[in-house]
C-alpha positions as CSV (number, residue, x, y, z in Angstrom):
1,M,-19.7,29.9,6.8
2,T,-20.6,26.9,4.5
3,I,-17.8,25.0,2.8
4,S,-18.5,23.5,-0.6
5,A,-18.1,19.7,-1.1
6,K,-15.3,20.4,-3.5
7,N,-13.4,22.4,-1.0
8,K,-14.1,19.8,1.8
9,I,-12.5,17.1,-0.4
10,V,-9.5,19.2,-1.3
11,L,-9.0,20.3,2.3
12,S,-9.3,16.7,3.5
13,V,-6.8,15.5,1.0
14,F,-4.5,18.4,1.8
15,L,-4.6,17.7,5.5
16,F,-4.0,14.0,4.8
17,F,-0.9,14.7,2.8
18,A,0.1,17.4,5.2
19,I,0.1,14.9,8.1
20,I,2.0,12.3,6.0
21,V,4.6,14.9,4.9
22,L,4.8,16.3,8.5
23,V,5.5,12.8,9.9
24,M,8.1,12.1,7.2
25,T,9.8,15.5,7.7
26,V,10.0,14.9,11.4
27,F,11.3,11.4,10.9
28,S,13.8,12.6,8.3
29,Y,15.0,15.5,10.5
30,R,15.6,13.2,13.4
31,S,17.3,10.6,11.4
32,F,19.5,13.2,9.5
33,S,20.1,15.1,12.8
34,S,21.3,12.0,14.5
35,S,23.5,11.0,11.6
36,S,24.9,14.5,11.2
37,Y,25.6,14.7,15.0
38,N,27.4,11.3,14.9
39,S,29.3,12.4,11.9
40,H,30.6,15.6,13.5
41,M,31.4,13.8,16.7
42,K,33.4,11.1,14.8
43,E,35.2,14.0,13.1
44,L,36.1,15.4,16.5
45,D,37.2,11.9,17.8
46,T,39.3,11.5,14.7
47,V,40.9,14.9,15.1
48,S,41.7,14.4,18.8
49,Q,43.2,11.0,18.1
50,A,45.2,12.3,15.2
51,V,46.5,15.3,17.2
52,G,47.3,13.1,20.2
53,K,49.2,10.6,18.1
54,A,51.0,13.4,16.3
55,V,52.1,15.0,19.6
56,K,53.1,11.6,20.9
57,E,55.2,10.8,17.7
58,K,56.8,14.2,17.7
59,T,57.7,13.7,21.4
60,N,59.1,10.3,20.7
61,T,61.1,11.8,17.9
62,Y,62.7,14.3,20.4
63,F,63.4,11.4,22.8
64,S,64.9,9.3,20.0
65,E,67.2,12.2,18.9
66,L,68.2,12.8,22.6
67,E,69.0,9.1,23.1
68,L,71.1,9.0,20.0
69,I,73.1,12.0,21.0
70,S,73.5,10.7,24.6
71,K,75.1,7.5,23.2
72,L,77.6,9.6,21.4
73,Y,78.4,11.6,24.6
74,D,81.4,9.6,25.6
75,G,82.9,9.3,22.1
76,G,85.4,12.1,22.3
77,S,89.1,12.0,23.3
78,A,89.4,11.5,27.0
79,S,93.0,12.8,27.1
80,D,92.1,16.4,26.1
81,E,89.4,18.0,28.2
82,Q,88.9,21.0,25.8
83,E,88.5,18.8,22.8
84,Q,86.0,16.6,24.6
85,L,84.0,19.7,25.7
86,A,84.1,21.0,22.1
87,Y,83.0,17.6,20.9
88,R,80.0,17.6,23.3
89,V,79.0,21.2,22.5
90,N,79.1,20.1,18.9
91,L,76.7,17.3,19.7
92,L,74.4,19.8,21.3
93,G,74.6,21.8,18.0
94,Q,73.6,18.8,16.0
95,L,70.8,18.0,18.4
96,S,69.5,21.6,18.1
97,K,69.6,21.4,14.3
98,Q,67.9,18.0,14.1
99,A,65.2,18.9,16.7
100,G,64.6,22.3,15.4
101,V,65.0,24.0,18.7
102,K,67.4,26.7,20.0
103,D,68.2,25.6,23.5
104,T,69.9,22.3,24.1
105,Y,72.1,21.5,27.1
106,Y,73.3,18.8,29.5
107,G,74.1,18.6,33.2
108,L,76.4,16.5,35.2
109,Q,76.1,14.9,38.6
110,D,77.6,17.9,40.4
111,G,75.0,20.1,38.8
112,S,77.3,21.9,36.4
113,T,75.4,22.7,33.2
114,Y,76.6,23.1,29.6
115,S,74.5,24.6,26.7
116,I,74.7,25.4,23.1
117,G,73.9,29.0,23.8
118,A,76.8,29.4,26.2
119,K,79.0,27.2,23.9
120,G,80.2,25.6,27.1
121,R,79.4,25.8,30.8
122,V,76.7,28.1,31.9
123,K,78.2,30.5,34.5
124,N,76.7,31.2,37.8
125,F,74.2,28.3,37.4
126,N,74.0,24.9,39.1
127,A,71.1,22.6,38.3
128,K,71.5,20.6,41.4
129,A,71.5,23.7,43.6
130,A,68.6,25.2,41.7
131,G,66.6,22.0,42.1
132,R,65.7,21.8,38.4
133,E,62.9,19.2,37.8
134,W,64.7,17.6,35.0
135,F,67.8,17.1,37.1
136,K,66.0,15.5,40.0
137,R,63.7,13.2,38.0
138,I,66.5,11.8,35.8
139,F,68.9,11.2,38.7
140,G,65.7,9.9,40.4
141,G,65.7,7.0,38.0
142,E,63.3,8.1,35.2
143,K,64.3,7.4,31.6
144,R,62.2,9.8,29.6
145,I,60.7,12.9,31.0
146,V,58.8,16.1,30.0
147,T,58.9,18.7,32.6
148,T,56.3,21.1,33.8
149,P,56.5,24.2,31.5
150,Y,58.5,27.1,32.8
151,V,60.1,30.3,31.5
152,S,63.6,29.7,30.1
153,S,66.6,32.0,30.4
154,I,65.7,33.5,26.9
155,G,62.2,34.4,28.1
156,Q,60.2,31.6,26.4
157,T,57.7,29.3,28.0
158,V,59.2,25.9,27.5
159,M,59.2,22.3,28.6
160,A,62.4,20.4,29.2
161,V,62.6,17.1,27.3
162,A,65.3,15.0,28.9
163,V,66.9,11.6,28.9
164,P,69.8,10.2,31.0
165,I,73.4,10.2,29.9
166,S,74.7,6.7,30.7
167,V,78.3,5.7,30.8
168,A,79.1,2.1,31.7
169,G,75.6,1.6,32.9
170,Q,75.7,4.5,35.2
171,T,73.8,7.8,34.9
172,E,76.5,10.4,34.4
173,G,74.4,13.3,33.4
174,V,71.1,14.6,31.8
175,L,70.7,15.6,28.2
176,C,67.9,18.1,27.5
177,L,66.3,20.3,25.0
178,N,63.8,23.1,25.7
179,L,60.6,22.6,23.7
180,P,58.6,25.8,23.3
181,L,54.9,25.5,23.9
182,T,54.3,27.4,20.7
183,T,55.8,24.4,18.9
184,I,53.3,22.1,20.6
185,T,50.5,24.5,19.5
186,E,51.6,24.4,15.9
187,I,51.7,20.6,15.9
188,T,48.2,20.4,17.3
189,Q,46.7,23.0,14.8
190,T,48.5,21.8,11.7
191,T,47.9,18.1,12.0
192,L,44.5,18.2,10.4
193,N,44.2,22.0,10.0
194,F,41.7,22.1,13.0
195,K,41.9,25.1,15.3
196,N,39.6,24.3,18.2
197,I,42.0,22.3,20.4
198,F,43.2,22.3,23.9
199,L,46.3,20.3,24.9
200,S,46.6,20.0,28.7
201,R,48.5,18.2,31.3
202,P,46.6,16.0,33.8
203,D,46.5,19.0,36.2
204,G,44.8,21.1,33.6
205,Y,47.8,23.2,32.6
206,I,47.3,24.4,29.0
207,M,50.2,23.6,26.8
208,A,48.5,24.3,23.5
209,S,45.5,26.4,22.5
210,V,44.2,28.5,19.6
211,D,44.3,31.5,21.9
212,R,48.0,31.8,22.8
213,E,47.1,33.9,25.8
214,Q,45.5,30.9,27.4
215,I,48.8,28.9,27.2
216,G,50.3,28.4,30.6
217,K,46.9,28.9,32.4
218,S,44.7,26.3,34.1
219,L,42.0,24.8,31.8
220,W,39.7,24.6,34.7
221,E,40.0,28.4,35.2
222,V,39.7,29.3,31.6
223,V,36.7,26.9,31.0
224,P,35.2,26.2,34.5
225,S,32.5,23.9,33.1
226,L,35.2,21.5,31.9
227,A,36.4,20.9,35.4
228,Q,33.7,18.2,35.8
229,F,35.4,16.2,32.9
230,K,38.9,16.3,34.4
231,D,38.8,12.5,34.9
232,S,37.4,11.7,31.5
233,G,39.2,9.2,29.2
234,S,39.8,8.6,25.5
235,G,36.6,8.7,23.5
236,D,34.5,10.5,26.2
237,R,32.2,13.2,25.0
238,V,32.1,16.6,26.8
239,R,29.6,19.5,26.6
240,F,30.6,22.8,28.1
241,E,30.0,26.6,27.9
242,M,32.7,29.1,26.9
243,N,32.3,32.8,26.4
244,G,28.5,32.5,26.5
245,E,28.3,29.8,23.8
246,E,27.7,26.1,24.0
247,Y,30.2,23.6,22.7
248,E,30.5,19.8,22.4
249,G,33.7,17.9,22.1
250,S,35.8,14.8,22.4
251,V,38.7,13.7,24.6
252,Y,41.8,11.7,23.8
253,V,44.5,10.8,26.4
254,I,48.1,10.3,25.4
255,D,48.9,7.4,27.6
256,S,52.7,7.7,27.6
257,L,52.6,11.4,28.6
258,G,49.3,11.6,30.5
259,W,48.3,14.6,28.4
260,K,44.8,15.2,27.2
261,V,43.7,16.4,23.8
262,W,40.4,18.3,23.8
263,T,38.7,19.0,20.5
264,Y,35.5,20.9,20.4
265,Q,32.9,22.7,18.2
266,K,30.0,24.9,18.6
267,I,26.7,23.1,19.0
268,E,25.0,25.4,16.5
269,I,27.6,24.4,13.9
270,I,27.2,20.8,14.7
271,R,23.4,21.3,14.2
272,A,23.8,23.5,11.2
273,D,23.5,20.7,8.6
274,S,20.4,19.4,10.3
275,T,18.8,22.8,10.4
276,E,19.5,23.4,6.8
277,N,18.1,20.0,5.9
278,L,15.0,20.6,7.9
279,F,14.5,24.0,6.2
280,F,15.0,22.4,2.8
281,N,12.5,19.6,3.7
282,I,9.9,22.1,4.9
283,I,10.2,24.2,1.7
284,T,10.0,21.1,-0.4
285,A,7.0,19.8,1.6
286,I,5.1,23.1,1.2
287,V,5.7,23.1,-2.5
288,A,4.7,19.5,-2.8
289,L,1.5,20.1,-0.8
290,L,0.5,23.1,-2.8
291,L,1.1,21.2,-6.1
292,S,-0.9,18.2,-4.8
293,A,-3.7,20.5,-3.6
294,L,-3.9,22.1,-7.0
295,M,-3.8,18.8,-8.7
296,V,-6.5,17.3,-6.5
297,A,-8.6,20.4,-7.0
298,F,-8.3,20.1,-10.7
299,M,-8.9,16.4,-10.7
300,V,-11.9,16.6,-8.4
301,K,-13.4,19.5,-10.5
302,A,-12.8,17.6,-13.8
303,V,-13.7,14.2,-12.8
304,I,-16.5,14.7,-10.2
305,F,-17.8,18.3,-9.9
306,K,-18.0,19.3,-13.6
307,P,-20.2,16.2,-14.4
308,L,-22.2,16.8,-11.2
309,V,-22.9,20.4,-12.3
310,K,-24.5,19.0,-15.5
311,V,-26.5,16.6,-13.3
312,D,-27.6,19.5,-11.1
313,T,-28.6,21.5,-14.2
314,G,-30.6,18.6,-15.5
315,L,-32.4,18.2,-12.2
316,S,-33.1,22.0,-12.1
317,W,-34.7,21.8,-15.5
318,I,-36.8,18.8,-14.3
319,E,-37.7,20.8,-11.2
320,Q,-38.9,23.7,-13.3
321,G,-41.0,21.2,-15.4
322,N,-38.9,21.3,-18.6
323,L,-38.6,17.6,-19.5
324,T,-37.2,18.3,-23.0
325,H,-33.8,19.1,-21.6
326,I,-31.5,16.1,-22.3
327,V,-28.5,15.5,-20.0
328,E,-25.2,15.2,-21.9
329,E,-24.1,11.6,-22.4
330,R,-20.8,10.7,-20.6
331,K,-18.4,8.5,-22.4
332,Q,-16.6,7.1,-19.3
333,D,-18.5,4.2,-17.9
334,D,-17.8,5.1,-14.2
335,E,-20.0,6.0,-11.3
336,I,-20.6,9.6,-12.5
337,G,-21.2,8.3,-16.0
338,K,-23.8,5.8,-14.7
339,L,-25.4,8.6,-12.6
340,M,-25.7,10.8,-15.7
341,Q,-27.1,8.0,-17.7
342,S,-29.7,7.2,-15.1
343,L,-30.7,10.9,-15.0
344,R,-30.9,10.9,-18.8
345,N,-33.2,7.7,-18.7
346,M,-35.3,9.2,-15.9
347,G,-35.9,12.4,-17.9
348,Q,-36.9,10.4,-20.9
349,Q,-39.3,8.2,-18.8
350,L,-40.8,11.2,-17.1
351,L,-41.3,12.9,-20.5
352,A,-43.1,9.7,-21.9
353,V,-45.2,9.4,-18.7
354,V,-46.2,13.1,-18.7
355,S,-47.1,13.0,-22.4
356,E,-49.3,9.9,-21.8
357,V,-50.9,11.7,-18.8
358,R,-51.5,14.8,-20.9
359,S,-53.2,12.7,-23.5
360,T,-55.3,10.9,-21.0
361,V,-56.3,14.3,-19.4
362,A,-57.3,15.6,-22.7
363,S,-59.5,12.7,-23.5
364,V,-61.1,12.8,-20.0
365,S,-61.6,16.6,-20.4
366,G,-63.5,16.0,-23.8
367,G,-65.7,13.3,-22.2
368,A,-66.5,15.6,-19.3
369,Q,-67.5,18.3,-21.7
370,E,-69.9,15.8,-23.5
371,L,-71.3,14.6,-20.2
372,S,-71.9,18.1,-19.1
373,S,-73.7,18.9,-22.4
374,T,-75.8,15.8,-22.1
375,A,-76.8,16.7,-18.5
376,Q,-77.8,20.2,-19.7
377,V,-80.0,18.6,-22.4
378,L,-81.5,16.2,-19.9
379,A,-82.2,19.1,-17.5
380,Q,-83.9,21.0,-20.3
381,G,-86.0,18.0,-21.3
382,A,-87.1,17.4,-17.8
383,T,-88.0,21.1,-17.6
384,E,-90.1,20.9,-20.7
385,Q,-91.8,17.6,-19.6
386,A,-92.6,19.3,-16.3
387,A,-94.0,22.2,-18.1
388,S,-96.1,20.0,-20.4
389,I,-97.4,18.1,-17.4
390,E,-98.4,21.3,-15.7
391,E,-100.0,22.5,-19.0
392,V,-102.0,19.3,-19.2
393,S,-103.0,19.6,-15.6
394,A,-104.0,23.2,-16.0
395,H,-106.1,22.5,-19.1
396,G,-107.2,19.0,-18.5
397,T,-110.8,19.8,-18.0
398,D,-111.1,22.3,-20.9
399,V,-109.3,20.3,-23.7
400,P,-110.8,17.1,-24.7
401,I,-108.6,14.1,-24.4
402,S,-108.6,13.5,-28.0
403,V,-106.9,16.8,-28.4
404,R,-104.5,16.7,-25.5
405,M,-103.1,13.3,-26.1
406,P,-101.8,13.9,-29.7
407,R,-100.1,17.1,-28.5
408,M,-98.4,15.4,-25.6
409,R,-97.3,12.4,-27.8
410,E,-95.6,14.9,-30.2
411,K,-93.6,16.6,-27.5
412,L,-92.5,13.3,-26.0
413,N,-91.4,12.0,-29.4
414,A,-89.6,15.2,-30.2
415,Y,-87.5,15.0,-26.9
416,P,-85.3,12.1,-27.8
417,A,-84.4,13.5,-31.2
418,S,-82.8,16.5,-29.5
419,L,-80.3,14.4,-27.5
420,P,-76.8,13.6,-28.9
421,K,-76.7,10.3,-30.9
422,K,-73.0,9.4,-30.4
423,R,-73.3,8.4,-26.7
424,K,-75.5,5.4,-26.2
425,R,-75.9,6.2,-22.5
426,A,-77.7,9.4,-23.5
427,E,-80.3,7.5,-25.5
428,R,-81.4,5.2,-22.7
429,P,-83.2,7.8,-20.6
430,S,-85.3,9.0,-23.7
431,A,-86.1,5.4,-24.5
432,R,-87.3,4.8,-21.0
433,L,-89.4,8.0,-21.2
434,S,-90.9,7.4,-24.6
435,R,-91.9,3.8,-24.3
436,P,-93.6,3.9,-21.0
437,C,-95.3,7.1,-21.8
438,G,-96.5,5.9,-25.2
439,K,-97.7,2.7,-23.8
440,S,-99.5,4.3,-21.0
441,L,-101.1,6.8,-23.3
442,T,-102.2,4.3,-25.9
443,K,-103.9,2.2,-23.4
444,S,-105.6,5.0,-21.5
445,P,-109.5,5.0,-21.8
């Protein structure tokens, strides 16, 4: 299959631009993909940090409220035990209202416990005997604690937030509030309205999740591929698989509590902007290439091939021998214009040369005809002379010399008169014949 020169030029230009557009598209995609990826990951970093700080601030708020109430613990009348109990239960009520929780309580050194729900001492319960974590850790010397989540007496999964009750520099008891894990989940998801968050303890215990059924479970069991990142620190990036889909995320560690905030997003969503950008660039590139190909084809046809068609037509006429066809004059003084002008000049020169050749050929043909006629006359004269000589030879003995000589002289004199008079070359042979013959004849005895 033969490809025309025009199509070769258009195809070459198309391929050239296609390579350039392809390189630019790949470079643009990589650049945009990297920028988009970094943007998404920075967003995840920001969310994890914001959630971590929000949880930290909320927890500090609970501690501050507890510490404030603990300072008021010994402010009641010491003379009336019932009034002092009512005063302390009232403090628990204020704490419950300020913290927005339902269950607040305190325990004394002997393990006796008083709560807002019981409006006094909790019957049949002793924190010391039960070995409650909040009781042991505060009397063990810690100042601020958040316990491991557990199921409270009202059936909620909660964490005890506790501070010591100090009287005269001595720890007299423990002031606590039960913080539901659902409250922690609400804090994590409403901070920046971002749902894909895990909040876990260092041991992987899930305290907050978009799926509430996962709360209270081990993160390493829910998402096994995250177990390899259990020692990760703030700002670390993680990639894991969950429910058959790939995710990428960021980690933030709440230093004061040791908790970790895990923010994550599907990789296909992270790459969605890059994919859309690539698709848009490809469509734009295809449209641009088609338009450029059409423009190049139009320009090549108008600027190069249309004039070349005229040149080809002119050459075809010359090839067929028609030199009267004149190539159209081109106004643009470019390479094609010069070519057409050269062809135009060549046609005119060839026409002049051929005309001159034809004239010369006509002249030569006329001269040749005259030479042919002269040759025929000479041949005829020679034939007649030969016949005369034969006649003389045959009758030489019968006819007297006085009779034969005049007759022969008449024939020889009549021969030059029959030749053409316009050509001098034709006269010379007759002269040669007449003069020698006449001379020889007049001097014969």
